[in-house]
Backbone bond lengths (Angstrom), bond angles and torsions (degrees), N, CA, C in turn:
res aa  C-N    CA-C-N  psi(-1)  N-CA   C-N-CA  omega(-1)  CA-C   N-CA-C  phi
1 M - - - 1.449 - - 1.560 109.28 -
2 E 1.315 115.59 129.67 1.446 119.88 -178.70 1.549 111.35 -68.54
3 K 1.313 115.61 136.72 1.462 119.22 -179.28 1.537 110.62 -82.74
4 D 1.308 116.52 146.82 1.465 120.65 170.74 1.519 109.48 -69.46
5 T 1.339 113.85 140.50 1.460 118.56 -176.91 1.551 109.84 -104.85
6 V 1.314 115.78 131.11 1.456 122.09 175.49 1.534 110.42 -119.71
7 Y 1.288 116.15 130.51 1.493 120.80 174.19 1.533 106.21 -100.79
8 V 1.319 115.09 132.48 1.460 121.48 178.63 1.526 109.00 -117.25
9 T 1.324 114.89 118.05 1.497 119.26 -176.52 1.531 106.64 -118.53
10 D 1.337 114.53 114.63 1.470 122.32 179.78 1.546 109.26 -157.81
11 D 1.332 115.86 138.43 1.453 117.43 -177.77 1.521 112.99 -79.52
12 D 1.312 118.61 -4.88 1.432 122.74 179.53 1.552 108.12 -93.64
13 P 1.352 118.07 111.08 1.458 120.43 -175.67 1.572 112.45 -63.10
14 G 1.343 114.98 -28.83 1.438 118.07 179.56 1.504 111.57 -67.55
15 I 1.308 117.70 -40.62 1.450 121.23 177.91 1.509 111.12 -69.11
16 R 1.327 116.52 -41.97 1.502 119.37 176.22 1.483 111.13 -56.50
17 E 1.313 117.08 -47.91 1.465 121.34 -178.76 1.553 112.49 -65.53
18 L 1.301 115.13 -42.14 1.476 119.04 -179.33 1.510 110.73 -64.46
19 V 1.334 116.39 -50.56 1.452 120.66 -178.52 1.562 112.50 -64.32
20 A 1.321 114.64 -42.95 1.474 118.89 179.91 1.541 111.43 -62.70
21 E 1.341 115.40 -43.58 1.484 119.03 -179.69 1.550 111.14 -64.37
22 Y 1.344 114.95 -41.55 1.480 117.54 -176.58 1.529 110.82 -70.90
23 L 1.360 117.43 -46.53 1.426 119.28 -179.58 1.499 113.07 -65.20
24 T 1.312 116.10 -33.24 1.522 119.75 177.05 1.505 107.63 -64.78
25 S 1.321 117.85 -42.18 1.489 120.30 179.39 1.517 112.40 -63.86
26 Q 1.348 116.34 -19.94 1.473 120.77 -179.01 1.547 111.77 -97.57
27 G 1.318 115.55 9.50 1.474 120.03 172.90 1.487 116.07 96.62
28 Y 1.307 120.17 10.82 1.452 121.69 178.02 1.513 111.11 -97.05
29 E 1.301 114.98 153.53 1.483 121.43 170.43 1.515 107.44 -92.18
30 V 1.296 118.72 121.40 1.436 122.07 -171.72 1.516 111.60 -120.69
31 E 1.314 114.32 132.59 1.506 121.89 171.05 1.519 107.45 -120.21
32 T 1.328 116.73 145.84 1.463 118.77 -178.51 1.540 111.06 -122.76
33 A 1.314 113.80 156.75 1.488 121.13 179.85 1.517 105.75 -145.62
34 E 1.369 114.17 143.39 1.452 118.47 -176.70 1.531 111.49 -93.28
35 D 1.321 121.31 -12.57 1.416 123.61 179.68 1.504 110.31 -160.67
36 A 1.362 114.89 -178.95 1.480 119.90 -177.82 1.493 112.45 -62.47
37 H 1.325 117.93 -37.95 1.499 121.40 -178.86 1.512 108.42 -61.80
38 A 1.337 117.40 -50.31 1.466 120.33 179.54 1.507 112.58 -61.48
39 L 1.349 117.19 -36.80 1.437 119.45 175.94 1.523 112.73 -64.12
40 D 1.321 115.91 -41.33 1.471 116.50 179.80 1.538 111.92 -66.10
41 T 1.295 117.59 -27.58 1.460 121.19 174.50 1.524 110.23 -65.08
42 L 1.341 115.30 -42.75 1.464 118.48 176.86 1.516 112.94 -64.70
43 L 1.329 115.79 -42.21 1.437 122.32 -177.57 1.537 112.42 -66.45
44 A 1.329 114.89 -27.12 1.459 119.15 176.74 1.538 111.48 -67.74
45 T 1.312 115.55 -20.91 1.475 119.19 179.72 1.507 110.43 -86.84
46 R 1.365 116.84 -50.61 1.419 120.90 176.97 1.518 107.95 -167.56
47 L 1.357 114.23 161.08 1.453 119.45 177.68 1.497 112.40 -88.94
48 P 1.341 117.96 144.58 1.472 119.00 178.20 1.506 110.03 -81.61
49 D 1.321 116.37 176.18 1.479 120.15 172.65 1.523 109.42 -84.17
50 L 1.357 116.17 -22.55 1.487 119.95 175.15 1.512 107.49 -159.17
51 L 1.349 113.77 150.56 1.461 120.91 179.87 1.537 109.92 -119.35
52 V 1.354 116.02 125.67 1.432 122.51 170.80 1.528 107.06 -98.36
53 L 1.355 116.29 121.67 1.460 119.69 -167.43 1.516 111.34 -131.76
54 D 1.314 116.89 123.31 1.475 122.35 177.28 1.524 111.08 -77.26
55 W 1.348 114.81 141.12 1.456 120.38 -179.82 1.534 110.88 -71.66
56 M 1.362 115.31 -55.83 1.432 122.10 -172.46 1.550 112.58 -88.05
57 M 1.290 116.53 96.67 1.467 120.56 179.01 1.531 108.51 -131.87
58 P 1.306 117.00 149.36 1.477 120.47 174.54 1.536 110.06 -65.79
59 G 1.332 116.59 150.75 1.440 120.23 -176.69 1.510 108.55 77.90
60 E 1.330 118.31 -134.35 1.436 124.08 177.30 1.536 109.75 -69.75
61 D 1.328 116.32 122.63 1.515 116.61 -176.93 1.512 108.86 -83.88
62 G 1.336 111.95 173.07 1.486 121.77 -175.49 1.514 112.64 -60.59
63 L 1.326 117.67 -37.79 1.438 118.04 -178.85 1.525 112.52 -67.43
64 S 1.290 116.15 -37.57 1.487 120.46 177.34 1.552 107.48 -66.09
65 V 1.303 115.51 -46.11 1.477 118.78 -179.34 1.513 112.08 -60.23
66 A 1.350 116.61 -46.51 1.484 120.87 178.54 1.550 110.97 -60.10
67 R 1.304 117.26 -43.34 1.444 119.62 -179.15 1.521 110.25 -64.67
68 R 1.315 117.26 -40.58 1.484 121.52 -178.69 1.515 110.11 -67.82
69 L 1.335 118.62 -45.50 1.415 122.46 -175.86 1.530 111.70 -72.06
70 R 1.324 115.87 -34.05 1.464 119.22 -179.07 1.523 111.91 -67.75
71 A 1.327 115.71 -21.97 1.464 120.37 178.54 1.525 111.79 -71.54
72 Q 1.320 116.74 -15.26 1.450 121.74 178.63 1.544 110.24 -82.87
73 P 1.292 118.76 122.57 1.502 121.04 -177.10 1.513 109.79 -57.51
74 G 1.314 117.42 133.49 1.454 123.20 171.40 1.534 112.44 79.69
75 F 1.353 118.09 11.82 1.471 117.05 179.53 1.547 110.35 -64.81
76 P 1.295 118.67 140.88 1.475 124.74 -177.75 1.539 112.44 -60.68
77 P 1.319 116.95 166.42 1.460 121.79 -179.07 1.536 110.90 -62.04
78 I 1.314 115.34 154.18 1.472 122.91 179.52 1.511 109.56 -126.56
79 I 1.323 117.11 128.74 1.468 122.30 167.93 1.503 108.68 -108.26
80 M 1.319 114.75 122.47 1.440 121.98 -176.47 1.534 110.25 -90.47
81 L 1.380 117.42 133.33 1.457 122.54 172.43 1.512 109.14 -107.10
82 S 1.332 118.29 143.81 1.478 118.45 177.98 1.509 110.03 -160.76
83 A 1.322 114.49 139.44 1.482 120.55 169.60 1.513 112.85 -71.01
84 K 1.356 115.51 -11.42 1.439 119.10 178.39 1.532 106.73 -87.94
85 G 1.351 114.27 119.56 1.458 119.56 -172.79 1.531 115.18 -106.89
86 E 1.345 117.49 1.72 1.451 121.03 -176.46 1.542 110.36 -69.59
87 D 1.336 116.82 152.39 1.460 121.96 177.94 1.500 112.45 -54.40
88 I 1.356 116.05 -41.17 1.418 118.39 -177.17 1.532 112.39 -64.42
89 D 1.321 115.65 -32.33 1.477 118.94 -179.47 1.543 109.19 -70.27
90 R 1.309 115.44 -39.49 1.486 117.33 176.88 1.480 111.15 -62.73
91 I 1.357 117.02 -40.94 1.412 121.85 -178.48 1.550 111.09 -63.25
92 I 1.315 114.79 -43.51 1.440 119.89 177.75 1.546 111.85 -60.82
93 G 1.336 117.02 -41.27 1.382 121.46 175.59 1.502 115.17 -58.74
94 L 1.353 114.40 -42.34 1.446 120.43 178.39 1.506 111.47 -71.51
95 E 1.337 117.36 -31.39 1.450 119.84 -177.54 1.570 109.96 -67.94
96 V 1.324 117.11 -32.07 1.480 118.01 -179.04 1.504 111.69 -81.90
97 G 1.332 119.15 -3.74 1.450 121.31 172.15 1.503 114.78 117.52
98 A 1.302 121.09 6.78 1.450 120.17 178.08 1.509 109.66 -68.81
99 D 1.325 117.90 145.80 1.466 121.04 -177.52 1.544 109.82 -89.43
100 D 1.315 118.07 -19.75 1.440 119.68 173.91 1.547 106.18 -158.87
101 Y 1.358 115.05 167.80 1.474 119.96 -174.12 1.531 106.36 -141.58
102 L 1.312 114.97 133.30 1.484 119.48 -178.81 1.551 108.16 -130.95
103 P 1.348 117.60 119.48 1.474 119.50 179.69 1.509 110.76 -78.00
104 K 1.344 114.29 149.71 1.457 122.82 174.49 1.551 107.87 -88.05
105 P 1.318 118.72 151.30 1.494 126.29 -9.93 1.500 109.87 -72.32
106 F 1.336 117.21 157.31 1.457 119.74 -177.58 1.536 109.00 -137.94
107 N 1.278 115.98 158.86 1.473 122.50 174.55 1.507 108.75 -85.95
108 P 1.323 122.17 130.07 1.439 122.07 179.36 1.541 112.15 -55.63
109 R 1.317 117.20 -29.82 1.486 120.35 178.36 1.522 111.53 -65.74
110 E 1.385 115.31 -34.31 1.432 117.58 176.88 1.517 110.81 -69.70
111 L 1.323 116.65 -40.82 1.465 118.74 175.92 1.524 112.44 -59.21
112 L 1.333 115.08 -40.63 1.463 120.15 178.46 1.513 110.36 -61.49
113 A 1.365 114.84 -42.34 1.499 118.07 179.76 1.535 110.45 -63.19
114 R 1.326 117.20 -39.53 1.470 121.53 178.65 1.507 109.67 -64.83
115 I 1.300 117.37 -45.89 1.485 121.54 179.33 1.495 110.65 -57.91
116 R 1.312 117.33 -48.24 1.465 121.05 -179.44 1.492 112.86 -62.16
117 A 1.359 117.98 -40.60 1.440 121.88 178.66 1.501 112.10 -64.61
118 V 1.337 116.63 -45.66 1.462 118.98 179.84 1.524 112.63 -65.50
119 M 1.357 116.14 -39.40 1.440 119.37 -178.29 1.519 112.05 -73.08
120 R 1.349 117.68 -27.86 1.498 119.89 176.24 1.547 107.55 -65.56
121 R 1.320 115.70 -41.68 1.474 116.42 178.52 1.507 113.72 -67.88
122 Q 1.310 115.59 -29.46 1.433 121.74 -178.97 1.526 112.32 -78.06
123 S 1.341 117.71 -28.62 1.426 121.82 -168.74 1.540 114.06 -63.16
124 G 1.307 117.43 -28.41 1.472 120.43 -178.57 1.497 113.59 -64.43
125 A 1.381 117.52 -19.09 1.447 121.54 -177.13 1.480 111.91 -72.53
126 T 1.313 120.12 -15.37 1.476 121.16 -173.14 1.521 113.69 -95.61
127 A 1.340 116.74 -4.74 1.472 117.18 -175.38 1.535 110.11 -138.05
128 P 1.347 116.16 72.45 1.477 118.71 178.25 1.518 111.40 -66.55
129 A 1.336 115.48 146.78 1.456 120.12 176.56 1.517 110.34 -83.54
130 P 1.346 117.51 165.89 1.463 120.62 178.21 1.537 109.97 -56.62
131 A 1.345 114.23 147.51 1.439 120.46 -174.62 1.520 113.05 -56.50
132 E 1.314 118.08 -35.03 1.482 121.32 -176.03 1.511 111.28 -68.56
133 T 1.345 118.68 -21.15 1.466 119.16 -179.42 1.524 111.96 -108.12
134 A 1.349 116.29 5.90 1.454 120.69 -175.99 1.540 110.36 -63.21
135 K 1.320 114.07 144.43 1.459 119.16 174.78 1.495 106.81 -98.43
136 R 1.340 115.06 117.72 1.451 120.29 -176.60 1.523 112.06 -124.15
137 F 1.318 115.21 144.66 1.427 122.47 178.64 1.517 108.53 -127.60
138 Q 1.328 118.42 136.20 1.440 123.50 178.99 1.526 109.14 -112.55
139 F 1.314 115.89 140.72 1.446 121.45 167.65 1.511 107.06 -152.75
140 G 1.342 117.01 126.71 1.423 120.90 -174.11 1.515 112.04 51.60
141 P 1.330 119.40 -132.39 1.421 121.86 177.63 1.524 116.16 -87.39
142 F 1.404 112.13 8.67 1.467 119.67 -174.47 1.509 112.98 -99.06
143 S 1.342 116.68 149.69 1.433 123.17 175.02 1.529 109.01 -133.35
144 V 1.365 116.77 125.63 1.440 120.77 178.77 1.546 107.66 -110.32
145 N 1.322 115.29 127.05 1.463 121.40 176.26 1.504 109.42 -107.98
146 L 1.343 118.15 108.27 1.458 120.17 -175.53 1.512 114.18 -70.91
147 D 1.317 118.17 -20.16 1.427 121.72 -179.30 1.549 110.36 -79.87
148 S 1.332 116.78 -46.41 1.448 118.84 179.57 1.541 110.84 -90.72
149 R 1.341 115.44 -3.54 1.505 120.53 177.33 1.518 110.33 56.33
150 T 1.294 116.71 51.97 1.455 122.24 -178.19 1.520 111.08 -127.45
151 L 1.300 115.68 154.98 1.463 122.66 174.81 1.528 106.68 -128.85
152 N 1.316 114.03 127.22 1.462 120.18 179.70 1.503 110.85 -122.99
153 R 1.317 117.02 143.68 1.455 122.76 169.63 1.512 104.92 -109.00
154 D 1.304 117.23 110.93 1.478 121.51 -169.18 1.520 108.13 53.54
155 S 1.332 117.51 -117.32 1.494 119.12 -178.60 1.537 114.27 -99.05
156 D 1.333 115.38 0.29 1.467 119.89 -175.86 1.528 110.18 -98.74
157 E 1.333 115.30 129.54 1.472 119.75 176.66 1.524 109.58 -78.51
158 I 1.342 116.90 137.93 1.444 123.80 176.42 1.528 107.72 -105.72
159 M 1.305 117.49 122.75 1.439 123.08 -176.77 1.543 109.74 -77.46
160 L 1.312 114.50 126.71 1.498 121.02 175.89 1.526 109.69 -120.95
161 T 1.351 113.99 149.65 1.452 117.63 170.07 1.484 107.75 -75.07
162 T 1.373 116.56 167.79 1.468 120.99 177.57 1.528 111.47 -54.94
163 G 1.326 115.75 -47.29 1.470 119.59 -178.79 1.505 112.46 -63.51
164 E 1.338 118.08 -40.62 1.462 120.18 177.71 1.474 112.11 -65.61
165 Y 1.338 119.09 -40.37 1.454 120.25 179.00 1.537 109.72 -65.00
166 E 1.333 117.49 -46.36 1.456 119.17 -178.34 1.516 112.03 -58.83
167 L 1.327 116.25 -38.56 1.484 118.61 178.71 1.507 108.79 -68.92
168 L 1.326 120.96 -42.04 1.445 122.21 179.92 1.519 110.30 -61.94
169 E 1.319 117.21 -41.67 1.482 121.48 179.48 1.541 110.49 -59.25
170 I 1.314 116.51 -41.49 1.466 120.94 176.76 1.510 111.20 -61.84
171 F 1.324 115.54 -45.69 1.503 119.51 178.80 1.513 112.96 -60.37
172 V 1.355 116.40 -49.92 1.462 116.79 -174.33 1.487 113.91 -69.27
173 T 1.327 118.16 -25.46 1.455 122.11 178.62 1.542 113.37 -90.34
174 H 1.334 116.19 -1.43 1.488 122.61 175.95 1.521 108.24 -133.90
175 A 1.294 117.45 44.35 1.462 123.14 -175.60 1.535 108.73 -64.53
176 N 1.370 113.89 151.28 1.476 122.79 175.63 1.506 114.43 58.48
177 R 1.364 115.35 28.13 1.474 119.49 179.09 1.528 105.60 -130.35
178 A 1.343 117.00 135.13 1.457 120.20 176.35 1.520 108.23 -73.95
179 L 1.344 116.33 124.98 1.452 123.67 -177.70 1.483 110.73 -115.30
180 S 1.328 117.71 122.62 1.445 120.97 -177.74 1.533 112.47 -73.24
181 R 1.302 116.69 156.22 1.474 119.65 177.79 1.498 111.72 -59.97
182 D 1.333 116.03 -42.39 1.482 119.90 -179.35 1.478 109.50 -62.36
183 W 1.340 119.44 -44.58 1.435 120.63 -179.89 1.525 111.96 -63.22
184 L 1.303 117.65 -40.79 1.461 121.39 179.56 1.507 110.90 -62.88
185 M 1.323 117.26 -42.47 1.487 120.89 179.90 1.536 109.64 -65.76
186 D 1.322 116.97 -35.14 1.487 119.64 179.46 1.558 109.40 -66.84
187 Q 1.344 116.28 -31.77 1.468 118.58 -179.67 1.535 111.51 -75.06
188 L 1.350 117.28 -29.66 1.442 121.75 178.97 1.495 108.50 -83.29
189 R 1.285 116.30 77.13 1.459 122.79 -174.80 1.534 112.63 -57.55
190 G 1.307 115.38 143.83 1.469 122.28 177.06 1.511 114.70 96.13
191 F 1.338 116.93 -7.40 1.421 120.79 -180.00 1.553 110.48 -100.17
192 E 1.320 116.95 114.16 1.484 120.11 176.47 1.498 107.95 -74.22
193 R 1.318 114.27 150.25 1.468 118.96 179.87 1.517 109.70 -148.63
194 D 1.329 115.70 163.65 1.435 121.20 174.50 1.523 106.78 -125.52
195 P 1.350 118.68 174.98 1.472 119.75 -174.52 1.533 114.09 -60.90
196 F 1.342 116.84 -18.27 1.434 120.62 -177.05 1.573 112.60 -108.57
197 D 1.303 114.11 12.30 1.468 119.37 -176.34 1.550 109.12 -68.81
198 R 1.353 115.12 122.28 1.459 119.41 178.08 1.499 111.22 -115.10
199 S 1.345 116.91 18.87 1.468 117.49 -177.83 1.507 112.15 -64.27
200 I 1.369 120.11 -24.99 1.448 120.46 177.82 1.535 109.43 -61.11
201 D 1.362 116.72 -33.39 1.462 117.17 177.73 1.502 112.05 -65.25
202 V 1.341 116.19 -36.00 1.450 120.08 176.60 1.535 111.42 -61.30
203 R 1.344 115.90 -44.27 1.466 120.49 -178.67 1.545 109.60 -65.36
204 V 1.340 116.35 -38.10 1.443 118.60 179.14 1.529 110.34 -65.18
205 N 1.304 116.07 -42.37 1.462 121.05 -176.53 1.561 109.52 -65.21
206 R 1.340 115.83 -40.55 1.482 119.15 177.15 1.509 110.92 -63.02
207 L 1.336 117.28 -41.42 1.453 119.18 179.32 1.510 111.37 -69.55
208 R 1.300 117.82 -38.23 1.486 119.85 177.75 1.523 110.62 -57.89
209 K 1.324 118.47 -39.66 1.439 121.59 -177.26 1.528 112.45 -62.83
210 K 1.361 116.55 -18.97 1.474 120.05 -176.47 1.535 111.04 -98.52
211 I 1.360 118.19 -19.69 1.455 118.28 -174.70 1.546 113.57 -122.68
212 E 1.300 117.80 -14.82 1.464 119.31 -176.81 1.505 110.56 -98.64
213 E 1.359 114.60 140.58 1.460 120.37 173.96 1.507 110.53 -65.05
214 D 1.345 114.99 -41.34 1.447 122.58 177.93 1.535 108.98 -129.21
215 P 1.304 118.85 91.95 1.462 120.90 -176.68 1.540 114.56 -56.75
216 S 1.326 118.02 -24.45 1.433 120.46 178.74 1.518 112.28 -80.27
217 N 1.315 117.00 -12.39 1.465 123.31 177.67 1.528 107.24 -137.31
218 P 1.357 117.04 68.71 1.440 119.97 -168.66 1.560 114.48 -69.57
219 A 1.320 114.22 142.17 1.475 120.46 177.39 1.514 112.61 -92.47
220 Y 1.343 117.84 -34.06 1.433 122.99 -175.49 1.537 115.41 -97.33
221 I 1.307 115.84 -50.31 1.478 118.56 -179.02 1.504 106.44 -105.38
222 R 1.335 114.06 101.66 1.465 121.45 -174.82 1.499 110.86 -100.88
223 T 1.317 116.27 145.18 1.440 120.75 175.69 1.550 108.82 -86.28
224 Q 1.335 114.78 129.16 1.487 120.33 175.26 1.510 108.25 -104.68
225 R 1.285 116.75 107.77 1.452 121.29 -175.09 1.533 110.60 -58.50
226 G 1.322 112.79 125.84 1.455 120.35 178.58 1.533 113.90 81.38
227 Q 1.359 116.61 -3.29 1.461 119.47 -177.41 1.541 112.42 -122.56
228 G 1.298 116.41 -44.00 1.457 119.88 -178.21 1.517 111.79 140.30
229 Y 1.313 118.45 -117.41 1.471 122.41 -177.94 1.523 112.12 -132.99
230 L 1.327 113.54 151.31 1.461 122.03 179.73 1.507 109.23 -129.76
231 F 1.357 117.64 123.67 1.453 121.03 176.92 1.490 110.24 -95.81
232 V 1.344 116.43 121.58 1.466 123.80 -177.14 1.521 109.39 -114.44
233 P 1.345 120.55 99.71 1.443 120.70 -179.38 1.472 119.21 -58.38
234 L 1.329 115.29 -30.01 1.485 119.14 179.67 1.489 113.03 -79.23
235 G 1.331 118.08 -9.59 1.475 120.35 -179.13 1.509 108.50 68.84
236 K 1.359 112.33 -158.67 1.446 116.11 -177.63 1.511 111.21 -92.21
237 G 1.326 116.00 131.75 1.441 117.83 -178.70 1.526 109.61 -126.13
């Protein structure tokens, strides 16, 4: 059985060694890089199944790397590491396209749990069901296929991150129902949160930018004051 490959990019050799040793013991194939240049060398050879990426690195920092790589269609999930533990830092990491965020210092077991959770959500994309049994949802010019985990606008596929797709799937399968932020976060398994966690708002804003004509005045994903969000497939009429 082929092992899942994880690339670990961090300028701290101690962290690279610790994470690589632990993930290898858990059955992963691990490659490490000390900076963005070394990571690009690895990526030129092949893509990993998941990238663990440090925020604070000399040269090109992790945020810039994540933004650049996320612009590539089909790039694997990214888990961001950072010594910055403030809520705003986590939100920034999610805004640039990270699928999860883990503050330093961290327990390698927690990183493993995050990796497994993100990859479980990603795994459904590799085994689409036959077209005749596909579960499809339509809203406006968009079509969501839950079996192939794809979003299309007319004939054009729209690339989503793992987190964006998971959120969209929840919305289309719970249409016309007010969904609280706490409930949404509970459905997005693997993401830790605290009572003041607003990262769900970041995910919603990222998704709106890809499906709304005017993200500031959304037709499909509407904010319900005091309740959360409401997905309206018919849009505004």
